[in-house]
C-alpha positions in Angstrom: 15.3 -11.7 4.6 12.7 -14.6 5.5 14.1 -17.6 8.2 12.0 -20.1 7.7 14.0 -23.5 8.2 12.7 -25.2 11.3 14.2 -29.0 12.1 11.0 -30.2 13.1 7.5 -29.7 14.7 6.1 -26.7 14.2 8.3 -23.4 12.1 9.1 -20.6 14.5 7.9 -16.7 14.2 8.5 -15.8 10.5 11.7 -13.3 11.2 12.4 -10.0 9.0 15.9 -8.8 9.1 17.1 -5.9 7.0 14.6 -3.9 4.7 11.4 -4.9 4.4 8.9 -5.4 1.1 5.5 -4.5 1.1 3.2 -5.2 -2.2 -0.4 -3.8 -2.5 -2.7 -4.6 -5.4 -6.1 -3.0 -6.8 -7.3 -2.4 -9.8 -6.7 1.0 -9.3 -5.3 3.6 -7.3 -7.7 3.3 -4.7 -4.6 1.5 -2.8 -2.6 4.7 -2.3 -4.8 5.8 1.0 -2.6 2.1 2.2 0.5 2.9 0.5 0.7 6.5 1.8 0.0 4.7 5.2 3.4 1.6 4.4 5.8 4.3 3.0 4.5 7.2 6.4 4.9 4.2 8.5 8.1 1.9 7.2 9.6 5.6 4.6 12.6 2.8 3.8 10.1 -0.1 2.8 10.9 -1.7 -0.3 6.9 -1.2 -2.3 6.0 -3.4 -5.1 2.2 -1.4 -6.5 0.1 -4.2 -8.4 -2.1 -2.7 -10.7 -5.3 -4.1 -13.0 -5.4 -1.0 -15.8 -6.6 -3.8 -18.3 -9.2 -5.1 -16.2 -10.3 -1.9 -14.2 -12.7 -1.5 -12.9 -13.8 -4.4 -11.2 -17.0 -3.8 -9.4 -18.9 -5.1 -12.1 -17.6 -8.4 -12.3 -19.3 -11.3 -11.9 -17.4 -12.2 -7.8 -15.7 -15.5 -10.3 -14.3 -12.9 -12.5 -13.3 -10.7 -10.5 -11.3 -13.8 -8.4 -9.7 -14.6 -11.7 -8.3 -11.0 -12.3 -7.2 -10.3 -8.6 -4.8 -13.9 -8.9 -3.3 -12.3 -12.0 -2.7 -8.8 -9.9 -1.4 -11.0 -6.9 0.9 -12.9 -9.0 2.1 -9.9 -10.7 3.2 -9.1 -7.6 4.4 -12.3 -5.6 7.0 -12.6 -8.8 8.6 -9.7 -6.9 8.9 -11.9 -4.1 7.3 -9.5 -1.4 7.3 -10.1 2.1 3.3 -9.4 2.6 0.8 -8.5 0.0 -1.9 -6.2 1.0 -5.4 -6.9 -0.6 -6.0 -2.6 -0.8 -10.0 -2.6 -2.6 -12.6 -3.9 0.0 -14.2 -5.2 -3.4 -11.6 -7.5 -4.1 -11.6 -8.4 -0.1 -14.9 -9.8 -0.1 -14.7 -11.6 -3.1 -11.2 -12.7 -3.8 -9.2 -12.9 -0.3 -9.9 -17.0 0.4 -8.9 -17.9 -3.1 -5.6 -15.5 -2.3 -4.7 -16.5 1.2 -5.5 -20.4 -0.2 -3.0 -19.7 -3.3 -0.4 -17.5 -1.9 -0.2 -18.2 2.2 1.0 -19.3 4.9 4.4 -18.0 3.1 3.0 -14.6 1.3 0.7 -12.7 4.6 -2.1 -11.3 2.5 -4.0 -9.1 3.9 -7.6 -7.8 3.5 -9.6 -4.0 3.5 -12.3 -3.7 5.8 -14.5 -1.1 5.9 -14.2 0.0 10.1 -17.2 -0.2 11.0 -16.3 -1.4 14.7 -14.0 1.0 15.5 -16.5 3.9 14.5 -19.4 1.9 16.0 -17.6 1.6 19.4 -18.1 6.0 19.6 -22.0 5.2 19.9 -23.4 8.5 18.1 -25.4 8.2 15.2 -23.2 6.6 11.7 -22.8 6.5 8.4 -21.1 4.1 5.9 -20.5 5.9 2.4 -19.2 2.5 -0.1 -20.6 1.6 -3.3 -23.6 0.9 -4.5 -22.8 -2.7 -4.7 -21.6 -2.7 -1.2 -24.3 -1.0 -0.1 -26.5 -3.2 1.1 -25.3 -6.5 0.3 -25.1 -9.6 3.4 -21.2 -8.3 3.5 -21.6 -5.2 5.0 -25.0 -6.2 6.5 -23.3 -8.6 8.5 -20.1 -6.4 9.5 -23.4 -3.8 11.4 -24.9 -6.5 13.3 -21.2 -7.5 14.0 -19.9 -4.2 15.5 -22.2 -2.3 15.0 -25.9 -3.4 16.9 -27.3 -0.4 19.0 -25.6 2.3 16.7 -27.7 4.2 14.3 -26.1 3.7 11.2 -27.5 4.6 7.5 -26.2 3.5 4.3 -24.5 5.7 2.2 -24.6 4.5 -2.3 -22.2 6.6 -3.8 -22.8 6.9 -7.0 -20.0 7.2 -9.8 -17.7 8.4 -6.4 -15.0 6.3 -7.5 -14.8 6.3 -11.0 -14.1 9.7 -10.6 -11.6 9.3 -8.3 -10.3 6.8 -10.3 -9.6 9.7 -13.1 -9.1 12.8 -10.8 -12.5 14.3 -12.4 -12.5 17.4 -9.9 -16.0 17.8 -11.6 -17.3 14.7 -11.0 -16.1 14.3 -7.3 -18.1 17.3 -6.4 -21.0 16.0 -8.0 -20.7 12.8 -6.3 -19.7 13.8 -2.6 -22.3 16.5 -2.7 -25.0 13.3 -4.0 -23.7 11.6 -1.3 -24.3 14.4 1.1 -27.3 15.1 0.9 -28.0 11.5 1.8 -26.4 11.4 5.6 -29.0 12.2 8.4 -27.9 15.6 9.6 -26.5 14.3 13.6 -24.4 12.0 11.7 -21.4 12.2 13.8 -18.8 9.5 12.1 -18.3 8.3 8.5 -17.0 5.2 7.8 -15.3 5.1 3.9 -16.5 2.3 2.9 -14.4 2.3 0.1 -10.5 2.8 -0.6 -10.9 5.7 -2.7 -12.7 7.6 -1.4 -10.2 8.7 2.2 -8.2 10.1 -1.1 -11.3 13.4 -1.1 -11.7 12.1 3.0 -11.9 15.9 3.1 -13.9 17.3 0.9 -15.8 14.4 1.9 -16.0 15.7 5.6 -16.4 19.1 4.1 -20.2 18.3 2.6 -21.0 16.6 5.3 -20.1 19.0 8.5 -22.9 20.6 9.8 -22.8 24.0 11.7 -23.1 24.1 14.7 -22.7 20.5 14.9 -19.4 18.4 16.4 -16.1 18.2 13.9 -17.8 14.7 11.9 -14.9 11.7 12.7 -13.8 10.0 9.4 -12.6 5.9 9.5 -10.9 4.9 6.9 -8.7 2.2 6.7 -5.3 2.5 5.5 -3.8 3.1 8.4 -5.1 0.0 9.8 -4.8 -2.4 7.1 -0.3 -0.8 7.3 0.3 -1.2 10.3 -1.4 -5.0 11.1 0.5 -5.6 7.1 4.0 -4.8 8.7 2.5 -7.2 11.9 2.7 -9.9 9.7 6.4 -9.9 9.1 7.8 -8.5 12.0 8.4 -5.4 11.2 8.3 -2.2 13.7 7.5 0.8 12.4 10.6 3.0 11.9 8.5 6.5 10.9 12.2 8.2 10.8 13.7 6.1 9.1 15.7 6.6 6.2 13.0 7.8 3.3 15.4 4.6 0.7 12.6 3.2 0.0 12.0 1.7 -3.7 9.1 1.4 -6.4 7.9 -0.5 -8.2 5.0 -0.3 -10.5 2.8 -3.2 -12.1 0.5 -2.5 -15.0 -1.8 -6.2 -15.6 1.8 -7.3 -15.3 3.8 -5.6 -17.4 5.9 -2.7 -15.6 5.4 0.9 -15.7 4.7 4.0 -14.4 2.3 6.2 -11.8 -0.9 6.9 -13.2 -1.0 10.0 -14.0 -4.5 10.5 -12.0 -2.7 9.9 -9.2 -0.3 12.3 -9.1 -3.9 14.3 -8.1 -3.7 13.6 -4.9 -1.0 13.8 -1.8 -0.9 9.9 -1.1 0.5 9.7 -5.1 2.6 12.9 -4.5 4.1 10.8 -1.5 5.0 7.9 -4.1 7.1 10.5 -7.0 10.3 11.4 -3.8 10.3 6.9 -4.0 13.2 5.7 -6.2 12.6 3.1 -8.6 13.8 -0.4 -7.9 16.5 -0.8 -10.0 
């Protein structure tokens, strides 16, 4: 419940009481990592997952087309009156976040997903950024490297077909895409940034492929935990990992209520959501 009433002057901070409701959006199951992170921080949170199977994948679309799809998916989620909306997709954050915030804030806080380049670079060691081919070398990613990793050796690694393979839980294709990207990753790399939310679902497979014998343990940096924590901060809700796990789950498929895609259950993050009670 949100308290928005104020007698005049600047509005007071929004205070949330009772249950917390968090919505997450993406074209497909890339949002699972952030969803699981929210579930772990607040097992009592009601979750709304808004996917776009009719319009996926979003990556090949023009920025204008992608933004239109993202606005529609966000509207479907907003109709369920969540307290915050997480954009669980790097590509959608790049192209659609300004439009989403213009449409929904300040009433509905919108939290984007940015590759964890800043914390990865803080370690100082050579790092690789695994990202989609469209993001690799883009002005957006180069800007993040310039702002947060200046002076740190950085290798941008295009991961051809990995997001698509993860989306469909195609084990053979995942292995091939991970192996190809690992071959492009310099052996001296100590840290890998997972620059696509899908990659977090196969993080341990990436670690196993990149880890070199005799080298220090490889460090992986994803965005899910930070995004989940930021969403809770935006709504004034503290983490409560020991709360009663009675949060509900609503799944929207291009605006229609449905079930989690079968491929989601191939991953631990998806299986974690099976325990959620469907919203009534």
